[in-house]
VEXFIDREN-271956 format. One record per residue: residue number from 1; residue in three letters; x, y, z of N, C-alpha, C, CB in turn. Coordinates in steps of 0.02 Angstrom, whole numbers, plus 50000, padded with zeros to 5 digits. Glycine has a CB too. Layout:
N
[NUM,'ALA',[X,Y,Z],[X,Y,Z],[X,Y,Z],[X,Y,Z]];
...
END
This chain:
112
[1,'MET',[49106,49898,50501],[49137,49867,50466],[49139,49794,50506],[49198,49904,50452]];
[2,'GLY',[49137,49736,50460],[49133,49677,50487],[49089,49639,50516],[49161,49675,50515]];
[3,'LYS',[49029,49677,50507],[48955,49637,50524],[48929,49603,50481],[48900,49676,50539]];
[4,'ASN',[48912,49538,50499],[48892,49485,50468],[48929,49482,50396],[48817,49487,50466]];
[5,'ILE',[48988,49473,50407],[49050,49422,50348],[49062,49361,50374],[49136,49455,50337]];
[6,'PRO',[49056,49303,50329],[49060,49243,50372],[49129,49245,50383],[49033,49174,50343]];
[7,'GLY',[49158,49214,50431],[49232,49198,50444],[49269,49262,50476],[49270,49176,50372]];
[8,'LYS',[49239,49304,50488],[49272,49388,50510],[49237,49385,50571],[49249,49469,50457]];
[9,'LEU',[49261,49358,50647],[49232,49361,50693],[49247,49430,50750],[49244,49298,50713]];
[10,'ARG',[49205,49463,50771],[49227,49514,50819],[49229,49488,50905],[49172,49577,50808]];
[11,'PHE',[49292,49499,50924],[49291,49488,50988],[49336,49543,51041],[49313,49418,50989]];
[12,'ASP',[49297,49540,51097],[49325,49599,51147],[49392,49599,51162],[49293,49600,51214]];
[13,'ALA',[49440,49665,51157],[49490,49662,51159],[49498,49737,51175],[49517,49630,51107]];
[14,'HIS',[49563,49755,51197],[49569,49831,51236],[49647,49839,51192],[49573,49831,51351]];
[15,'ILE',[49660,49894,51147],[49725,49915,51137],[49752,49965,51160],[49735,49922,51087]];
[16,'THR',[49833,49957,51161],[49854,50000,51197],[49941,50014,51152],[49847,49970,51281]];
[17,'LEU',[49942,50084,51124],[49997,50084,51090],[50044,50115,51136],[49990,50114,51026]];
[18,'MET',[50101,50083,51116],[50182,50081,51165],[50223,50117,51133],[50225,50009,51176]];
[19,'PRO',[50266,50165,51160],[50279,50162,51239],[50243,50211,51271],[50351,50172,51260]];
[20,'SER',[50192,50239,51239],[50157,50294,51274],[50106,50250,51325],[50113,50350,51216]];
[21,'GLU',[50085,50189,51313],[50018,50172,51358],[49955,50202,51341],[50027,50192,51428]];
[22,'THR',[49958,50237,51284],[49888,50263,51270],[49829,50215,51240],[49896,50318,51221]];
[23,'LYS',[49783,50202,51275],[49726,50163,51256],[49682,50195,51202],[49685,50150,51317]];
[24,'ILE',[49674,50163,51146],[49640,50182,51098],[49578,50147,51082],[49679,50184,51052]];
[25,'ASP',[49530,50170,51054],[49468,50133,51044],[49471,50099,50967],[49403,50188,51055]];
[26,'ALA',[49468,50039,50964],[49448,50011,50892],[49451,49933,50900],[49504,50039,50829]];
[27,'GLU',[49420,49910,50845],[49383,49857,50830],[49433,49785,50821],[49342,49878,50766]];
[28,'VAL',[49431,49734,50852],[49462,49679,50847],[49432,49626,50827],[49485,49667,50892]];
[29,'TYR',[49449,49579,50777],[49420,49536,50744],[49469,49476,50729],[49392,49567,50690]];
[30,'ILE',[49447,49399,50720],[49486,49359,50700],[49444,49334,50647],[49512,49315,50748]];
[31,'HIS',[49501,49340,50599],[49479,49334,50523],[49513,49257,50505],[49516,49406,50466]];
[32,'LEU',[49464,49209,50496],[49475,49147,50470],[49498,49134,50389],[49413,49116,50485]];
[33,'LYS',[49555,49104,50383],[49584,49082,50319],[49521,49067,50275],[49633,49015,50326]];
[34,'GLY',[49509,49085,50193],[49480,49028,50166],[49393,49090,50163],[49490,48935,50231]];
[35,'TYR',[49402,49126,50206],[49325,49182,50215],[49353,49256,50192],[49288,49192,50318]];
[36,'ALA',[49304,49289,50169],[49301,49363,50130],[49389,49364,50124],[49256,49444,50188]];
[37,'ARG',[49397,49326,50068],[49482,49339,50031],[49538,49340,50085],[49491,49423,49987]];
[38,'ALA',[49533,49302,50153],[49587,49296,50191],[49623,49231,50180],[49568,49305,50258]];
[39,'ARG',[49676,49248,50149],[49737,49195,50128],[49773,49161,50211],[49811,49251,50074]];
[40,'VAL',[49751,49169,50248],[49789,49159,50308],[49739,49174,50362],[49854,49204,50312]];
[41,'SER',[49727,49149,50412],[49702,49171,50491],[49731,49215,50529],[49703,49123,50536]];
[42,'HIS',[49712,49278,50535],[49741,49315,50564],[49686,49366,50610],[49785,49343,50513]];
[43,'LEU',[49731,49412,50645],[49694,49459,50665],[49676,49534,50648],[49709,49457,50708]];
[44,'ASP',[49625,49547,50645],[49629,49618,50622],[49598,49675,50676],[49589,49623,50551]];
[45,'VAL',[49649,49721,50681],[49649,49790,50721],[49608,49823,50695],[49708,49831,50725]];
[46,'GLU',[49556,49872,50695],[49534,49933,50646],[49530,49982,50679],[49472,49931,50610]];
[47,'LYS',[49560,50033,50659],[49548,50086,50674],[49578,50162,50631],[49567,50075,50735]];
[48,'THR',[49530,50204,50585],[49570,50241,50540],[49639,50283,50569],[49520,50290,50508]];
[49,'GLY',[49686,50285,50532],[49752,50283,50536],[49792,50239,50569],[49766,50329,50554]];
[50,'LEU',[49773,50172,50593],[49821,50133,50614],[49855,50080,50565],[49795,50103,50667]];
[51,'GLY',[49827,50096,50498],[49861,50049,50453],[49936,50078,50421],[49806,50032,50392]];
[52,'LYS',[49941,50138,50442],[50012,50166,50452],[50051,50118,50491],[50014,50236,50491]];
[53,'VAL',[50041,50101,50531],[50082,50051,50578],[50108,49987,50561],[50046,50036,50629]];
[54,'ILE',[50040,49938,50544],[50067,49875,50515],[50019,49881,50442],[50052,49796,50572]];
[55,'ARG',[50060,49878,50402],[50032,49875,50328],[50014,49817,50321],[50076,49892,50272]];
[56,'ARG',[49924,49822,50286],[49921,49754,50261],[49960,49740,50198],[49853,49737,50249]];
[57,'GLY',[49960,49672,50191],[49963,49631,50124],[50045,49629,50108],[49914,49674,50054]];
[58,'ARG',[50080,49637,50164],[50149,49643,50161],[50193,49610,50180],[50164,49681,50180]];
[59,'GLY',[50161,49546,50213],[50208,49497,50236],[50247,49513,50308],[50258,49490,50178]];
[60,'ASN',[50235,49564,50355],[50245,49598,50407],[50310,49549,50441],[50173,49608,50450]];
[61,'PHE',[50280,49497,50456],[50308,49431,50484],[50352,49481,50556],[50372,49376,50411]];
[62,'LEU',[50311,49495,50611],[50331,49540,50665],[50329,49491,50731],[50277,49609,50671]];
[63,'GLU',[50394,49519,50764],[50386,49479,50822],[50306,49484,50876],[50453,49504,50864]];
[64,'ILE',[50278,49417,50915],[50222,49431,50930],[50257,49409,51008],[50155,49394,50887]];
[65,'MET',[50241,49446,51062],[50260,49399,51140],[50187,49415,51192],[50353,49442,51192]];
[66,'GLY',[50191,49345,51207],[50148,49348,51257],[50147,49387,51309],[50144,49304,51277]];
[67,'VAL',[50095,49438,51342],[50106,49476,51406],[50050,49466,51458],[50110,49552,51390]];
[68,'GLU',[50050,49485,51503],[50009,49474,51563],[49944,49476,51524],[50017,49531,51627]];
[69,'SER',[49934,49528,51494],[49858,49562,51469],[49836,49521,51392],[49871,49665,51450]];
[70,'GLY',[49881,49492,51363],[49878,49469,51301],[49924,49464,51268],[49845,49493,51270]];
[71,'LEU',[49921,49482,51196],[49994,49486,51159],[50014,49562,51132],[49993,49432,51090]];
[72,'GLU',[50088,49572,51134],[50103,49623,51123],[50134,49608,51030],[50150,49647,51188]];
[73,'VAL',[50128,49662,50992],[50151,49658,50925],[50212,49702,50923],[50096,49680,50874]];
[74,'VAL',[50283,49677,50911],[50337,49728,50930],[50356,49753,50833],[50421,49679,50988]];
[75,'LEU',[50351,49810,50836],[50355,49824,50764],[50428,49834,50742],[50314,49886,50747]];
[76,'ARG',[50453,49824,50677],[50526,49835,50665],[50553,49899,50682],[50542,49825,50597]];
[77,'GLU',[50524,49937,50683],[50539,50021,50688],[50499,50063,50722],[50538,50053,50627]];
[78,'ARG',[50521,50111,50748],[50454,50159,50788],[50438,50185,50726],[50470,50228,50854]];
[79,'CYS',[50367,50210,50724],[50347,50263,50681],[50293,50303,50709],[50327,50239,50617]];
[80,'GLN',[50280,50365,50675],[50239,50418,50668],[50168,50395,50659],[50262,50459,50615]];
[81,'ILE',[50111,50422,50695],[50051,50404,50678],[49998,50456,50699],[50039,50341,50703]];
[82,'ILE',[49955,50483,50668],[49910,50534,50687],[49835,50487,50696],[49909,50600,50623]];
[83,'LEU',[49808,50497,50750],[49738,50457,50767],[49703,50512,50802],[49745,50383,50820]];
[84,'ASP',[49635,50505,50779],[49589,50555,50804],[49633,50638,50820],[49553,50516,50880]];
[85,'GLY',[49666,50663,50768],[49700,50719,50772],[49762,50737,50823],[49654,50759,50781]];
[86,'GLU',[49778,50684,50852],[49835,50683,50898],[49882,50635,50869],[49815,50663,50969]];
[87,'GLU',[49957,50664,50864],[50019,50623,50856],[50044,50572,50886],[50059,50651,50860]];
[88,'PHE',[50065,50506,50881],[50100,50461,50930],[50159,50438,50893],[50055,50399,50957]];
[89,'THR',[50193,50398,50934],[50268,50381,50903],[50223,50301,50929],[50370,50422,50951]];
[90,'VAL',[50250,50261,50904],[50218,50184,50903],[50266,50127,50900],[50172,50174,50840]];
[91,'SER',[50297,50102,50931],[50353,50039,50936],[50326,49977,50949],[50407,50048,50993]];
[92,'SER',[50251,49977,50980],[50226,49906,50969],[50139,49925,50991],[50274,49838,51027]];
[93,'ILE',[50090,49868,50992],[50052,49862,50988],[50039,49836,51055],[50044,49842,50939]];
[94,'VAL',[49979,49828,51107],[49975,49788,51148],[49895,49776,51140],[50006,49810,51212]];
[95,'ILE',[49874,49713,51119],[49801,49679,51128],[49789,49658,51170],[49780,49636,51096]];
[96,'ALA',[49754,49668,51230],[49732,49640,51286],[49657,49605,51289],[49737,49690,51332]];
[97,'SER',[49680,49537,51288],[49615,49498,51284],[49633,49435,51329],[49592,49477,51202]];
[98,'SER',[49604,49409,51377],[49610,49349,51411],[49635,49280,51360],[49536,49338,51444]];
[99,'LEU',[49581,49289,51301],[49587,49240,51249],[49641,49232,51210],[49544,49247,51210]];
[100,'LEU',[49695,49275,51192],[49746,49272,51177],[49796,49268,51210],[49750,49301,51152]];
[101,'ASN',[49804,49244,51274],[49839,49215,51327],[49846,49146,51323],[49810,49230,51385]];
[102,'LYS',[49788,49114,51284],[49776,49040,51267],[49827,49020,51199],[49687,49028,51246]];
[103,'VAL',[49832,49067,51157],[49861,49068,51094],[49931,49082,51112],[49829,49120,51044]];
[104,'VAL',[49977,49127,51155],[50043,49142,51163],[50030,49164,51222],[50079,49184,51117]];
[105,'GLN',[50072,49118,51277],[50067,49118,51348],[50121,49179,51363],[50086,49039,51384]];
[106,'LYS',[50116,49210,51431],[50144,49249,51451],[50226,49231,51448],[50114,49261,51506]];
[107,'GLY',[50270,49286,51423],[50321,49257,51412],[50357,49229,51359],[50317,49229,51439]];
[108,'ALA',[50309,49191,51317],[50324,49158,51270],[50332,49218,51198],[50267,49098,51268]];
[109,'LEU',[50378,49181,51149],[50396,49215,51084],[50375,49183,51026],[50465,49225,51077]];
[110,'THR',[50355,49210,50964],[50344,49201,50896],[50345,49254,50866],[50292,49171,50880]];
[111,'ARG',[50342,49232,50799],[50339,49276,50749],[50273,49257,50696],[50411,49275,50714]];
[112,'ALA',[50253,49315,50688],[50194,49311,50624],[50175,49359,50586],[50134,49295,50642]];
END
């Protein structure tokens, strides 16, 4: 998904579910406002089953923390999800990419 769609650019990032520190295989995209129905520029983290963590189209407005490896998206409340047949409790998601450290520096907080 996401191949050859103008305004949806894949980039290398590693995804970790917290607090279990479980690394998952997911695709990460920068989705630019005005392209492919995007109303705002945003990051897409795509993996079947992950949609139950951050529901799309809901205006989640979550806390984003700059961490050494990239960004940590903090959920309002813990949730249970099933990925690849395994159950996880998730309180936040770390998106590790040095590119993201240029967006939110380590130790900085914002909401998005």
